[in-house]
CHARMM-style PDB file with segment names, atoms N, HN, CA, C and O in Angstrom:
ATOM      1  N   UNK     1     137.401 115.185  78.010  1.00  0.00      PROA
ATOM      2  CA  UNK     1     136.243 114.603  77.366  1.00  0.00      PROA
ATOM      3  C   UNK     1     136.239 113.089  77.540  1.00  0.00      PROA
ATOM      4  O   UNK     1     135.204 112.502  77.857  1.00  0.00      PROA
ATOM      5  N   UNK     2     137.375 112.467  77.338  1.00  0.00      PROA
ATOM      6  HN  UNK     2     138.215 112.945  77.081  1.00  0.00      PROA
ATOM      7  CA  UNK     2     137.484 111.019  77.491  1.00  0.00      PROA
ATOM      8  C   UNK     2     137.200 110.612  78.933  1.00  0.00      PROA
ATOM      9  O   UNK     2     136.535 109.604  79.176  1.00  0.00      PROA
ATOM     10  N   UNK     3     137.691 111.375  79.871  1.00  0.00      PROA
ATOM     11  HN  UNK     3     138.231 112.194  79.673  1.00  0.00      PROA
ATOM     12  CA  UNK     3     137.467 111.068  81.285  1.00  0.00      PROA
ATOM     13  C   UNK     3     135.988 111.185  81.626  1.00  0.00      PROA
ATOM     14  O   UNK     3     135.463 110.368  82.383  1.00  0.00      PROA
ATOM     15  N   UNK     4     135.311 112.186  81.080  1.00  0.00      PROA
ATOM     16  HN  UNK     4     135.737 112.849  80.465  1.00  0.00      PROA
ATOM     17  CA  UNK     4     133.879 112.363  81.337  1.00  0.00      PROA
ATOM     18  C   UNK     4     133.084 111.180  80.788  1.00  0.00      PROA
ATOM     19  O   UNK     4     132.174 110.687  81.453  1.00  0.00      PROA
ATOM     20  N   UNK     5     133.416 110.726  79.593  1.00  0.00      PROA
ATOM     21  HN  UNK     5     134.155 111.127  79.053  1.00  0.00      PROA
ATOM     22  CA  UNK     5     132.707 109.581  78.999  1.00  0.00      PROA
ATOM     23  C   UNK     5     132.936 108.314  79.809  1.00  0.00      PROA
ATOM     24  O   UNK     5     132.004 107.539  80.024  1.00  0.00      PROA
ATOM     25  N   UNK     6     134.159 108.099  80.258  1.00  0.00      PROA
ATOM     26  HN  UNK     6     134.916 108.729  80.084  1.00  0.00      PROA
ATOM     27  CA  UNK     6     134.448 106.925  81.077  1.00  0.00      PROA
ATOM     28  C   UNK     6     133.711 106.991  82.418  1.00  0.00      PROA
ATOM     29  O   UNK     6     133.212 105.980  82.912  1.00  0.00      PROA
ATOM     30  N   UNK     7     133.651 108.163  82.985  1.00  0.00      PROA
ATOM     31  HN  UNK     7     134.057 108.984  82.583  1.00  0.00      PROA
ATOM     32  CA  UNK     7     132.946 108.340  84.258  1.00  0.00      PROA
ATOM     33  C   UNK     7     131.457 108.058  84.126  1.00  0.00      PROA
ATOM     34  O   UNK     7     130.867 107.417  84.996  1.00  0.00      PROA
ATOM     35  N   UNK     8     130.851 108.528  83.050  1.00  0.00      PROA
ATOM     36  HN  UNK     8     131.331 109.048  82.343  1.00  0.00      PROA
ATOM     37  CA  UNK     8     129.425 108.284  82.827  1.00  0.00      PROA
ATOM     38  C   UNK     8     129.180 106.796  82.584  1.00  0.00      PROA
ATOM     39  O   UNK     8     128.218 106.229  83.103  1.00  0.00      PROA
ATOM     40  N   UNK     9     130.044 106.169  81.799  1.00  0.00      PROA
ATOM     41  HN  UNK     9     130.825 106.629  81.377  1.00  0.00      PROA
ATOM     42  CA  UNK     9     129.898 104.733  81.515  1.00  0.00      PROA
ATOM     43  C   UNK     9     130.034 103.903  82.779  1.00  0.00      PROA
ATOM     44  O   UNK     9     129.263 102.965  82.984  1.00  0.00      PROA
ATOM     45  N   UNK    10     130.988 104.226  83.620  1.00  0.00      PROA
ATOM     46  HN  UNK    10     131.614 104.988  83.454  1.00  0.00      PROA
ATOM     47  CA  UNK    10     131.187 103.500  84.876  1.00  0.00      PROA
ATOM     48  C   UNK    10     130.012 103.733  85.824  1.00  0.00      PROA
ATOM     49  O   UNK    10     129.572 102.810  86.510  1.00  0.00      PROA
ATOM     50  N   UNK    11     129.511 104.949  85.862  1.00  0.00      PROA
ATOM     51  HN  UNK    11     129.868 105.699  85.305  1.00  0.00      PROA
ATOM     52  CA  UNK    11     128.379 105.278  86.737  1.00  0.00      PROA
ATOM     53  C   UNK    11     127.129 104.496  86.349  1.00  0.00      PROA
ATOM     54  O   UNK    11     126.387 104.033  87.215  1.00  0.00      PROA
ATOM     55  N   UNK    12     126.897 104.351  85.047  1.00  0.00      PROA
ATOM     56  HN  UNK    12     127.500 104.727  84.343  1.00  0.00      PROA
ATOM     57  CA  UNK    12     125.713 103.598  84.621  1.00  0.00      PROA
ATOM     58  C   UNK    12     125.850 102.119  84.958  1.00  0.00      PROA
ATOM     59  O   UNK    12     124.853 101.466  85.267  1.00  0.00      PROA
ATOM     60  N   UNK    13     127.065 101.579  84.906  1.00  0.00      PROA
ATOM     61  HN  UNK    13     127.875 102.109  84.655  1.00  0.00      PROA
ATOM     62  CA  UNK    13     127.278 100.179  85.287  1.00  0.00      PROA
ATOM     63  C   UNK    13     127.004  99.968  86.779  1.00  0.00      PROA
ATOM     64  O   UNK    13     126.373  98.986  87.168  1.00  0.00      PROA
ATOM     65  N   UNK    14     127.472 100.874  87.586  1.00  0.00      PROA
ATOM     66  HN  UNK    14     127.985 101.672  87.270  1.00  0.00      PROA
ATOM     67  CA  UNK    14     127.249 100.786  89.025  1.00  0.00      PROA
ATOM     68  C   UNK    14     125.762 100.900  89.335  1.00  0.00      PROA
ATOM     69  O   UNK    14     125.244 100.155  90.166  1.00  0.00      PROA
ATOM     70  N   UNK    15     125.084 101.811  88.686  1.00  0.00      PROA
ATOM     71  HN  UNK    15     125.506 102.417  88.011  1.00  0.00      PROA
ATOM     72  CA  UNK    15     123.650 101.992  88.900  1.00  0.00      PROA
ATOM     73  C   UNK    15     122.872 100.752  88.476  1.00  0.00      PROA
ATOM     74  O   UNK    15     121.925 100.356  89.156  1.00  0.00      PROA
ATOM     75  N   UNK    16     123.257 100.139  87.370  1.00  0.00      PROA
ATOM     76  HN  UNK    16     124.026 100.461  86.818  1.00  0.00      PROA
ATOM     77  CA  UNK    16     122.563  98.947  86.888  1.00  0.00      PROA
ATOM     78  C   UNK    16     122.738  97.776  87.855  1.00  0.00      PROA
ATOM     79  O   UNK    16     121.830  96.957  87.999  1.00  0.00      PROA
ATOM     80  N   UNK    17     123.876  97.688  88.509  1.00  0.00      PROA
ATOM     81  HN  UNK    17     124.614  98.353  88.392  1.00  0.00      PROA
ATOM     82  CA  UNK    17     124.118  96.584  89.440  1.00  0.00      PROA
ATOM     83  C   UNK    17     123.383  96.773  90.757  1.00  0.00      PROA
ATOM     84  O   UNK    17     123.047  95.790  91.418  1.00  0.00      PROA
ATOM     85  N   UNK    18     123.132  97.988  91.145  1.00  0.00      PROA
ATOM     86  HN  UNK    18     123.405  98.787  90.609  1.00  0.00      PROA
ATOM     87  CA  UNK    18     122.482  98.228  92.433  1.00  0.00      PROA
ATOM     88  C   UNK    18     120.970  98.350  92.317  1.00  0.00      PROA
ATOM     89  O   UNK    18     120.276  98.295  93.332  1.00  0.00      PROA
ATOM     90  N   UNK    19     120.443  98.511  91.119  1.00  0.00      PROA
ATOM     91  HN  UNK    19     121.006  98.555  90.294  1.00  0.00      PROA
ATOM     92  CA  UNK    19     118.996  98.643  90.956  1.00  0.00      PROA
ATOM     93  C   UNK    19     118.326  97.297  91.241  1.00  0.00      PROA
ATOM     94  O   UNK    19     118.781  96.251  90.779  1.00  0.00      PROA
ATOM     95  N   UNK    20     117.254  97.346  92.000  1.00  0.00      PROA
ATOM     96  HN  UNK    20     116.884  98.196  92.376  1.00  0.00      PROA
ATOM     97  CA  UNK    20     116.558  96.119  92.376  1.00  0.00      PROA
ATOM     98  C   UNK    20     115.513  95.730  91.345  1.00  0.00      PROA
ATOM     99  O   UNK    20     114.953  94.637  91.430  1.00  0.00      PROA
ATOM    100  N   UNK    21     115.241  96.566  90.403  1.00  0.00      PROA
ATOM    101  HN  UNK    21     115.695  97.454  90.335  1.00  0.00      PROA
ATOM    102  CA  UNK    21     114.215  96.278  89.414  1.00  0.00      PROA
ATOM    103  C   UNK    21     112.894  96.854  89.867  1.00  0.00      PROA
ATOM    104  O   UNK    21     112.802  97.474  90.927  1.00  0.00      PROA
ATOM    105  N   UNK    22     111.877  96.647  89.062  1.00  0.00      PROA
ATOM    106  HN  UNK    22     111.952  96.143  88.201  1.00  0.00      PROA
ATOM    107  CA  UNK    22     110.580  97.221  89.403  1.00  0.00      PROA
ATOM    108  C   UNK    22     109.978  96.534  90.623  1.00  0.00      PROA
ATOM    109  O   UNK    22     110.002  95.308  90.734  1.00  0.00      PROA
ATOM    110  N   UNK    23     109.448  97.324  91.518  1.00  0.00      PROA
ATOM    111  HN  UNK    23     109.429  98.319  91.427  1.00  0.00      PROA
ATOM    112  CA  UNK    23     108.804  96.760  92.701  1.00  0.00      PROA
ATOM    113  C   UNK    23     107.344  96.500  92.388  1.00  0.00      PROA
ATOM    114  O   UNK    23     106.730  97.263  91.642  1.00  0.00      PROA
ATOM    115  N   UNK    24     106.777  95.444  92.940  1.00  0.00      PROA
ATOM    116  HN  UNK    24     107.275  94.824  93.546  1.00  0.00      PROA
ATOM    117  CA  UNK    24     105.370  95.173  92.666  1.00  0.00      PROA
ATOM    118  C   UNK    24     104.494  96.287  93.223  1.00  0.00      PROA
ATOM    119  O   UNK    24     104.721  96.776  94.329  1.00  0.00      PROA
ATOM    120  N   UNK    25     103.503  96.677  92.452  1.00  0.00      PROA
ATOM    121  HN  UNK    25     103.319  96.279  91.553  1.00  0.00      PROA
ATOM    122  CA  UNK    25     102.612  97.737  92.887  1.00  0.00      PROA
ATOM    123  C   UNK    25     101.692  97.215  93.971  1.00  0.00      PROA
ATOM    124  O   UNK    25     101.454  96.012  94.079  1.00  0.00      PROA
ATOM    125  N   UNK    26     101.184  98.128  94.766  1.00  0.00      PROA
ATOM    126  HN  UNK    26     101.378  99.105  94.679  1.00  0.00      PROA
ATOM    127  CA  UNK    26     100.309  97.762  95.872  1.00  0.00      PROA
ATOM    128  C   UNK    26      99.065  97.020  95.388  1.00  0.00      PROA
ATOM    129  O   UNK    26      98.605  96.086  96.045  1.00  0.00      PROA
ATOM    130  N   UNK    27      98.528  97.425  94.257  1.00  0.00      PROA
ATOM    131  HN  UNK    27      98.902  98.183  93.723  1.00  0.00      PROA
ATOM    132  CA  UNK    27      97.338  96.765  93.712  1.00  0.00      PROA
ATOM    133  C   UNK    27      97.652  95.328  93.318  1.00  0.00      PROA
ATOM    134  O   UNK    27      96.829  94.435  93.515  1.00  0.00      PROA
ATOM    135  N   UNK    28      98.860  95.099  92.753  1.00  0.00      PROA
ATOM    136  HN  UNK    28      99.529  95.825  92.594  1.00  0.00      PROA
ATOM    137  CA  UNK    28      99.247  93.746  92.371  1.00  0.00      PROA
ATOM    138  C   UNK    28      99.408  92.858  93.598  1.00  0.00      PROA
ATOM    139  O   UNK    28      98.995  91.698  93.592  1.00  0.00      PROA
ATOM    140  N   UNK    29     100.013  93.411  94.654  1.00  0.00      PROA
ATOM    141  HN  UNK    29     100.349  94.353  94.659  1.00  0.00      PROA
ATOM    142  CA  UNK    29     100.179  92.630  95.890  1.00  0.00      PROA
ATOM    143  C   UNK    29      98.835  92.311  96.515  1.00  0.00      PROA
ATOM    144  O   UNK    29      98.631  91.214  97.034  1.00  0.00      PROA
ATOM    145  N   UNK    30      97.909  93.278  96.465  1.00  0.00      PROA
ATOM    146  HN  UNK    30      98.075  94.169  96.043  1.00  0.00      PROA
ATOM    147  CA  UNK    30      96.583  93.061  97.033  1.00  0.00      PROA
ATOM    148  C   UNK    30      95.844  91.989  96.243  1.00  0.00      PROA
ATOM    149  O   UNK    30      95.149  91.154  96.822  1.00  0.00      PROA
ATOM    150  N   UNK    31      95.996  92.012  94.919  1.00  0.00      PROA
ATOM    151  HN  UNK    31      96.561  92.690  94.450  1.00  0.00      PROA
ATOM    152  CA  UNK    31      95.348  91.020  94.071  1.00  0.00      PROA
ATOM    153  C   UNK    31      95.911  89.633  94.362  1.00  0.00      PROA
ATOM    154  O   UNK    31      95.157  88.665  94.469  1.00  0.00      PROA
ATOM    155  N   UNK    32      97.239  89.534  94.491  1.00  0.00      PROA
ATOM    156  HN  UNK    32      97.851  90.320  94.404  1.00  0.00      PROA
ATOM    157  CA  UNK    32      97.859  88.252  94.815  1.00  0.00      PROA
ATOM    158  C   UNK    32      97.387  87.756  96.174  1.00  0.00      PROA
ATOM    159  O   UNK    32      97.134  86.566  96.357  1.00  0.00      PROA
ATOM    160  N   UNK    33      97.271  88.676  97.125  1.00  0.00      PROA
ATOM    161  HN  UNK    33      97.476  89.644  96.977  1.00  0.00      PROA
ATOM    162  CA  UNK    33      96.821  88.313  98.461  1.00  0.00      PROA
ATOM    163  C   UNK    33      95.392  87.796  98.420  1.00  0.00      PROA
ATOM    164  O   UNK    33      95.071  86.811  99.085  1.00  0.00      PROA
ATOM    165  N   UNK    34      94.531  88.447  97.648  1.00  0.00      PROA
ATOM    166  HN  UNK    34      94.791  89.247  97.108  1.00  0.00      PROA
ATOM    167  CA  UNK    34      93.140  88.016  97.535  1.00  0.00      PROA
ATOM    168  C   UNK    34      93.053  86.649  96.874  1.00  0.00      PROA
ATOM    169  O   UNK    34      92.242  85.812  97.271  1.00  0.00      PROA
ATOM    170  N   UNK    35      93.886  86.422  95.869  1.00  0.00      PROA
ATOM    171  HN  UNK    35      94.546  87.101  95.546  1.00  0.00      PROA
ATOM    172  CA  UNK    35      93.888  85.117  95.205  1.00  0.00      PROA
ATOM    173  C   UNK    35      94.386  84.036  96.155  1.00  0.00      PROA
ATOM    174  O   UNK    35      93.858  82.924  96.157  1.00  0.00      PROA
ATOM    175  N   UNK    36      95.392  84.348  96.957  1.00  0.00      PROA
ATOM    176  HN  UNK    36      95.821  85.251  96.956  1.00  0.00      PROA
ATOM    177  CA  UNK    36      95.908  83.381  97.918  1.00  0.00      PROA
ATOM    178  C   UNK    36      94.863  83.074  98.997  1.00  0.00      PROA
ATOM    179  O   UNK    36      94.709  81.922  99.403  1.00  0.00      PROA
ATOM    180  N   UNK    37      94.146  84.103  99.461  1.00  0.00      PROA
ATOM    181  HN  UNK    37      94.271  85.039  99.131  1.00  0.00      PROA
ATOM    182  CA  UNK    37      93.087  83.890 100.451  1.00  0.00      PROA
ATOM    183  C   UNK    37      91.998  82.993  99.872  1.00  0.00      PROA
ATOM    184  O   UNK    37      91.501  82.095 100.551  1.00  0.00      PROA
ATOM    185  N   UNK    38      91.631  83.238  98.621  1.00  0.00      PROA
ATOM    186  HN  UNK    38      92.035  83.968  98.070  1.00  0.00      PROA
ATOM    187  CA  UNK    38      90.590  82.426  97.982  1.00  0.00      PROA
ATOM    188  C   UNK    38      91.054  80.977  97.849  1.00  0.00      PROA
ATOM    189  O   UNK    38      90.279  80.055  98.103  1.00  0.00      PROA
ATOM    190  N   UNK    39      92.312  80.769  97.453  1.00  0.00      PROA
ATOM    191  HN  UNK    39      92.942  81.518  97.246  1.00  0.00      PROA
ATOM    192  CA  UNK    39      92.837  79.411  97.313  1.00  0.00      PROA
ATOM    193  C   UNK    39      92.836  78.683  98.659  1.00  0.00      PROA
ATOM    194  O   UNK    39      92.469  77.511  98.732  1.00  0.00      PROA
ATOM    195  N   UNK    40      93.247  79.378  99.722  1.00  0.00      PROA
ATOM    196  HN  UNK    40      93.546  80.331  99.662  1.00  0.00      PROA
ATOM    197  CA  UNK    40      93.241  78.752 101.052  1.00  0.00      PROA
ATOM    198  C   UNK    40      91.820  78.461 101.496  1.00  0.00      PROA
ATOM    199  O   UNK    40      91.562  77.432 102.120  1.00  0.00      PROA
ATOM    200  N   UNK    41      90.886  79.367 101.176  1.00  0.00      PROA
ATOM    201  HN  UNK    41      91.095  80.202 100.668  1.00  0.00      PROA
ATOM    202  CA  UNK    41      89.483  79.162 101.556  1.00  0.00      PROA
ATOM    203  C   UNK    41      88.909  77.941 100.845  1.00  0.00      PROA
ATOM    204  O   UNK    41      88.189  77.151 101.456  1.00  0.00      PROA
ATOM    205  N   UNK    42      89.220  77.781  99.559  1.00  0.00      PROA
ATOM    206  HN  UNK    42      89.805  78.423  99.063  1.00  0.00      PROA
ATOM    207  CA  UNK    42      88.735  76.620  98.817  1.00  0.00      PROA
ATOM    208  C   UNK    42      89.303  75.337  99.420  1.00  0.00      PROA
ATOM    209  O   UNK    42      88.587  74.350  99.588  1.00  0.00      PROA
ATOM    210  N   UNK    43      90.590  75.359  99.741  1.00  0.00      PROA
ATOM    211  HN  UNK    43      91.172  76.161  99.604  1.00  0.00      PROA
ATOM    212  CA  UNK    43      91.226  74.178 100.339  1.00  0.00      PROA
ATOM    213  C   UNK    43      90.573  73.824 101.664  1.00  0.00      PROA
ATOM    214  O   UNK    43      90.254  72.659 101.901  1.00  0.00      PROA
ATOM    215  N   UNK    44      90.366  74.809 102.533  1.00  0.00      PROA
ATOM    216  HN  UNK    44      90.624  75.756 102.341  1.00  0.00      PROA
ATOM    217  CA  UNK    44      89.747  74.543 103.833  1.00  0.00      PROA
ATOM    218  C   UNK    44      88.311  74.077 103.682  1.00  0.00      PROA
ATOM    219  O   UNK    44      87.861  73.199 104.419  1.00  0.00      PROA
ATOM    220  N   UNK    45      87.591  74.653 102.739  1.00  0.00      PROA
ATOM    221  HN  UNK    45      87.956  75.366 102.140  1.00  0.00      PROA
ATOM    222  CA  UNK    45      86.200  74.269 102.498  1.00  0.00      PROA
ATOM    223  C   UNK    45      86.128  72.800 102.096  1.00  0.00      PROA
ATOM    224  O   UNK    45      85.291  72.053 102.603  1.00  0.00      PROA
ATOM    225  N   UNK    46      86.999  72.391 101.192  1.00  0.00      PROA
ATOM    226  HN  UNK    46      87.679  72.998 100.780  1.00  0.00      PROA
ATOM    227  CA  UNK    46      86.996  70.994 100.734  1.00  0.00      PROA
ATOM    228  C   UNK    46      87.462  70.047 101.831  1.00  0.00      PROA
ATOM    229  O   UNK    46      86.932  68.944 101.966  1.00  0.00      PROA
ATOM    230  N   UNK    47      88.455  70.470 102.618  1.00  0.00      PROA
ATOM    231  HN  UNK    47      88.886  71.366 102.508  1.00  0.00      PROA
ATOM    232  CA  UNK    47      88.927  69.620 103.710  1.00  0.00      PROA
ATOM    233  C   UNK    47      87.834  69.383 104.743  1.00  0.00      PROA
ATOM    234  O   UNK    47      87.764  68.309 105.341  1.00  0.00      PROA
ATOM    235  N   UNK    48      86.988  70.377 104.950  1.00  0.00      PROA
ATOM    236  HN  UNK    48      87.045  71.248 104.464  1.00  0.00      PROA
ATOM    237  CA  UNK    48      85.908  70.263 105.930  1.00  0.00      PROA
ATOM    238  C   UNK    48      84.599  69.813 105.286  1.00  0.00      PROA
ATOM    239  O   UNK    48      83.524  69.944 105.872  1.00  0.00      PROA
ATOM    240  N   UNK    49      84.710  69.286 104.080  1.00  0.00      PROA
ATOM    241  HN  UNK    49      85.583  69.180 103.604  1.00  0.00      PROA
ATOM    242  CA  UNK    49      83.553  68.767 103.337  1.00  0.00      PROA
ATOM    243  C   UNK    49      82.444  69.802 103.196  1.00  0.00      PROA
ATOM    244  O   UNK    49      81.271  69.513 103.432  1.00  0.00      PROA
ATOM    245  N   UNK    50      82.833  71.005 102.810  1.00  0.00      PROA
ATOM    246  HN  UNK    50      83.786  71.240 102.618  1.00  0.00      PROA
ATOM    247  CA  UNK    50      81.851  72.056 102.571  1.00  0.00      PROA
ATOM    248  C   UNK    50      80.951  71.701 101.397  1.00  0.00      PROA
ATOM    249  O   UNK    50      81.371  71.006 100.471  1.00  0.00      PROA
ATOM    250  N   UNK    51      79.737  72.169 101.437  1.00  0.00      PROA
ATOM    251  HN  UNK    51      79.396  72.732 102.189  1.00  0.00      PROA
ATOM    252  CA  UNK    51      78.756  71.819 100.417  1.00  0.00      PROA
ATOM    253  C   UNK    51      78.992  72.588  99.123  1.00  0.00      PROA
ATOM    254  O   UNK    51      78.908  72.009  98.040  1.00  0.00      PROA
ATOM    255  N   UNK    52      79.285  73.884  99.217  1.00  0.00      PROA
ATOM    256  HN  UNK    52      79.353  74.354 100.097  1.00  0.00      PROA
ATOM    257  CA  UNK    52      79.393  74.740  98.042  1.00  0.00      PROA
ATOM    258  C   UNK    52      80.749  75.432  98.044  1.00  0.00      PROA
ATOM    259  O   UNK    52      80.868  76.569  98.501  1.00  0.00      PROA
ATOM    260  N   UNK    53      81.761  74.759  97.540  1.00  0.00      PROA
ATOM    261  HN  UNK    53      81.665  73.836  97.169  1.00  0.00      PROA
ATOM    262  CA  UNK    53      83.122  75.312  97.570  1.00  0.00      PROA
ATOM    263  C   UNK    53      83.528  75.969  96.252  1.00  0.00      PROA
ATOM    264  O   UNK    53      84.674  76.393  96.102  1.00  0.00      PROA
ATOM    265  N   UNK    54      82.603  76.059  95.297  1.00  0.00      PROA
ATOM    266  HN  UNK    54      81.672  75.714  95.419  1.00  0.00      PROA
ATOM    267  CA  UNK    54      82.965  76.587  93.989  1.00  0.00      PROA
ATOM    268  C   UNK    54      82.396  77.973  93.702  1.00  0.00      PROA
ATOM    269  O   UNK    54      82.922  78.686  92.847  1.00  0.00      PROA
ATOM    270  N   UNK    55      81.347  78.362  94.390  1.00  0.00      PROA
ATOM    271  HN  UNK    55      80.920  77.783  95.085  1.00  0.00      PROA
ATOM    272  CA  UNK    55      80.749  79.676  94.120  1.00  0.00      PROA
ATOM    273  C   UNK    55      81.218  80.692  95.153  1.00  0.00      PROA
ATOM    274  O   UNK    55      81.672  80.336  96.240  1.00  0.00      PROA
ATOM    275  N   UNK    56      81.098  81.960  94.787  1.00  0.00      PROA
ATOM    276  HN  UNK    56      80.730  82.249  93.904  1.00  0.00      PROA
ATOM    277  CA  UNK    56      81.502  83.045  95.690  1.00  0.00      PROA
ATOM    278  C   UNK    56      80.643  83.056  96.947  1.00  0.00      PROA
ATOM    279  O   UNK    56      81.146  83.301  98.044  1.00  0.00      PROA
ATOM    280  N   UNK    57      79.350  82.791  96.793  1.00  0.00      PROA
ATOM    281  HN  UNK    57      78.941  82.592  95.903  1.00  0.00      PROA
ATOM    282  CA  UNK    57      78.451  82.785  97.953  1.00  0.00      PROA
ATOM    283  C   UNK    57      78.796  81.647  98.917  1.00  0.00      PROA
ATOM    284  O   UNK    57      78.743  81.821 100.134  1.00  0.00      PROA
ATOM    285  N   UNK    58      79.145  80.496  98.373  1.00  0.00      PROA
ATOM    286  HN  UNK    58      79.188  80.355  97.384  1.00  0.00      PROA
ATOM    287  CA  UNK    58      79.505  79.360  99.217  1.00  0.00      PROA
ATOM    288  C   UNK    58      80.822  79.559  99.944  1.00  0.00      PROA
ATOM    289  O   UNK    58      81.016  79.042 101.044  1.00  0.00      PROA
ATOM    290  N   UNK    59      81.726  80.307  99.330  1.00  0.00      PROA
ATOM    291  HN  UNK    59      81.568  80.727  98.436  1.00  0.00      PROA
ATOM    292  CA  UNK    59      83.052  80.533  99.922  1.00  0.00      PROA
ATOM    293  C   UNK    59      83.096  81.767 100.810  1.00  0.00      PROA
ATOM    294  O   UNK    59      84.118  82.034 101.441  1.00  0.00      PROA
ATOM    295  N   UNK    60      82.016  82.514 100.868  1.00  0.00      PROA
ATOM    296  HN  UNK    60      81.186  82.297 100.355  1.00  0.00      PROA
ATOM    297  CA  UNK    60      82.007  83.784 101.601  1.00  0.00      PROA
ATOM    298  C   UNK    60      82.488  83.621 103.044  1.00  0.00      PROA
ATOM    299  O   UNK    60      83.342  84.381 103.501  1.00  0.00      PROA
ATOM    300  N   UNK    61      81.950  82.645 103.753  1.00  0.00      PROA
ATOM    301  HN  UNK    61      81.257  82.028 103.382  1.00  0.00      PROA
ATOM    302  CA  UNK    61      82.336  82.422 105.146  1.00  0.00      PROA
ATOM    303  C   UNK    61      83.803  82.003 105.256  1.00  0.00      PROA
ATOM    304  O   UNK    61      84.508  82.461 106.155  1.00  0.00      PROA
ATOM    305  N   UNK    62      84.264  81.147 104.361  1.00  0.00      PROA
ATOM    306  HN  UNK    62      83.691  80.774 103.631  1.00  0.00      PROA
ATOM    307  CA  UNK    62      85.641  80.653 104.416  1.00  0.00      PROA
ATOM    308  C   UNK    62      86.642  81.765 104.102  1.00  0.00      PROA
ATOM    309  O   UNK    62      87.696  81.854 104.731  1.00  0.00      PROA
ATOM    310  N   UNK    63      86.309  82.606 103.130  1.00  0.00      PROA
ATOM    311  HN  UNK    63      85.452  82.534 102.619  1.00  0.00      PROA
ATOM    312  CA  UNK    63      87.198  83.721 102.781  1.00  0.00      PROA
ATOM    313  C   UNK    63      87.262  84.718 103.934  1.00  0.00      PROA
ATOM    314  O   UNK    63      88.319  85.280 104.218  1.00  0.00      PROA
ATOM    315  N   UNK    64      86.134  84.933 104.592  1.00  0.00      PROA
ATOM    316  HN  UNK    64      85.275  84.477 104.361  1.00  0.00      PROA
ATOM    317  CA  UNK    64      86.105  85.851 105.728  1.00  0.00      PROA
ATOM    318  C   UNK    64      87.013  85.336 106.850  1.00  0.00      PROA
ATOM    319  O   UNK    64      87.661  86.130 107.532  1.00  0.00      PROA
ATOM    320  N   UNK    65      87.063  84.033 107.042  1.00  0.00      PROA
ATOM    321  HN  UNK    65      86.536  83.388 106.487  1.00  0.00      PROA
ATOM    322  CA  UNK    65      87.930  83.462 108.074  1.00  0.00      PROA
ATOM    323  C   UNK    65      89.404  83.593 107.711  1.00  0.00      PROA
ATOM    324  O   UNK    65      90.253  83.614 108.603  1.00  0.00      PROA
ATOM    325  N   UNK    66      89.726  83.681 106.435  1.00  0.00      PROA
ATOM    326  HN  UNK    66      89.036  83.664 105.710  1.00  0.00      PROA
ATOM    327  CA  UNK    66      91.112  83.821 105.983  1.00  0.00      PROA
ATOM    328  C   UNK    66      91.613  85.257 106.077  1.00  0.00      PROA
ATOM    329  O   UNK    66      92.819  85.495 106.014  1.00  0.00      PROA
ATOM    330  N   UNK    67      90.707  86.209 106.226  1.00  0.00      PROA
ATOM    331  HN  UNK    67      89.727  86.016 106.277  1.00  0.00      PROA
ATOM    332  CA  UNK    67      91.070  87.621 106.282  1.00  0.00      PROA
ATOM    333  C   UNK    67      91.852  87.909 107.565  1.00  0.00      PROA
ATOM    334  O   UNK    67      91.451  87.464 108.640  1.00  0.00      PROA
ATOM    335  N   UNK    68      92.955  88.641 107.470  1.00  0.00      PROA
ATOM    336  HN  UNK    68      93.282  89.002 106.596  1.00  0.00      PROA
ATOM    337  CA  UNK    68      93.723  88.966 108.681  1.00  0.00      PROA
ATOM    338  C   UNK    68      92.939  89.878 109.619  1.00  0.00      PROA
ATOM    339  O   UNK    68      92.153  90.712 109.169  1.00  0.00      PROA
ATOM    340  N   UNK    69      93.151  89.722 110.898  1.00  0.00      PROA
ATOM    341  HN  UNK    69      93.790  89.045 111.264  1.00  0.00      PROA
ATOM    342  CA  UNK    69      92.488  90.525 111.911  1.00  0.00      PROA
ATOM    343  C   UNK    69      93.212  91.862 112.055  1.00  0.00      PROA
ATOM    344  O   UNK    69      94.436  91.905 112.175  1.00  0.00      PROA
ATOM    345  N   UNK    70      92.449  92.943 112.041  1.00  0.00      PROA
ATOM    346  HN  UNK    70      91.454  92.909 111.944  1.00  0.00      PROA
ATOM    347  CA  UNK    70      93.045  94.275 112.195  1.00  0.00      PROA
ATOM    348  C   UNK    70      93.123  94.642 113.680  1.00  0.00      PROA
ATOM    349  O   UNK    70      92.537  93.965 114.525  1.00  0.00      PROA
ATOM    350  N   UNK    71      93.839  95.703 113.985  1.00  0.00      PROA
ATOM    351  HN  UNK    71      94.315  96.253 113.299  1.00  0.00      PROA
ATOM    352  CA  UNK    71      93.990  96.149 115.365  1.00  0.00      PROA
ATOM    353  C   UNK    71      92.642  96.555 115.980  1.00  0.00      PROA
ATOM    354  O   UNK    71      92.420  96.364 117.176  1.00  0.00      PROA
ATOM    355  N   UNK    72      91.749  97.112 115.160  1.00  0.00      PROA
ATOM    356  HN  UNK    72      91.929  97.267 114.189  1.00  0.00      PROA
ATOM    357  CA  UNK    72      90.459  97.553 115.658  1.00  0.00      PROA
ATOM    358  C   UNK    72      89.575  96.369 116.070  1.00  0.00      PROA
ATOM    359  O   UNK    72      88.699  96.515 116.923  1.00  0.00      PROA
ATOM    360  N   UNK    73      89.803  95.212 115.473  1.00  0.00      PROA
ATOM    361  HN  UNK    73      90.515  95.093 114.781  1.00  0.00      PROA
ATOM    362  CA  UNK    73      88.980  94.033 115.758  1.00  0.00      PROA
ATOM    363  C   UNK    73      89.450  93.252 116.986  1.00  0.00      PROA
ATOM    364  O   UNK    73      88.725  92.396 117.493  1.00  0.00      PROA
ATOM    365  N   UNK    74      90.639  93.538 117.456  1.00  0.00      PROA
ATOM    366  HN  UNK    74      91.228  94.233 117.045  1.00  0.00      PROA
ATOM    367  CA  UNK    74      91.163  92.829 118.621  1.00  0.00      PROA
ATOM    368  C   UNK    74      90.390  93.236 119.882  1.00  0.00      PROA
ATOM    369  O   UNK    74      89.991  94.393 120.017  1.00  0.00      PROA
ATOM    370  N   UNK    75      90.182  92.295 120.798  1.00  0.00      PROA
ATOM    371  HN  UNK    75      90.506  91.356 120.688  1.00  0.00      PROA
ATOM    372  CA  UNK    75      89.437  92.641 122.027  1.00  0.00      PROA
ATOM    373  C   UNK    75      90.219  93.536 122.943  1.00  0.00      PROA
ATOM    374  OT1 UNK    75      89.729  93.909 124.008  1.00  0.00      PROA
TER     375      UNK     75
END
């Protein structure tokens, strides 16, 4: 009985040390990516003296340029 308890206790310690913790969900990564694209678009818009860098409609072109190119879009 004592050996079983020690084995379980040691196993939980090993498991706790090897666990990486919760991984970010795909939706969270996508949201972060969209926020980063928007931030880069705002920066580029202001650097190029864009007229409307604060509204979604004004940033539409800049955000589209920040979007990664997919394999289907390649020539």
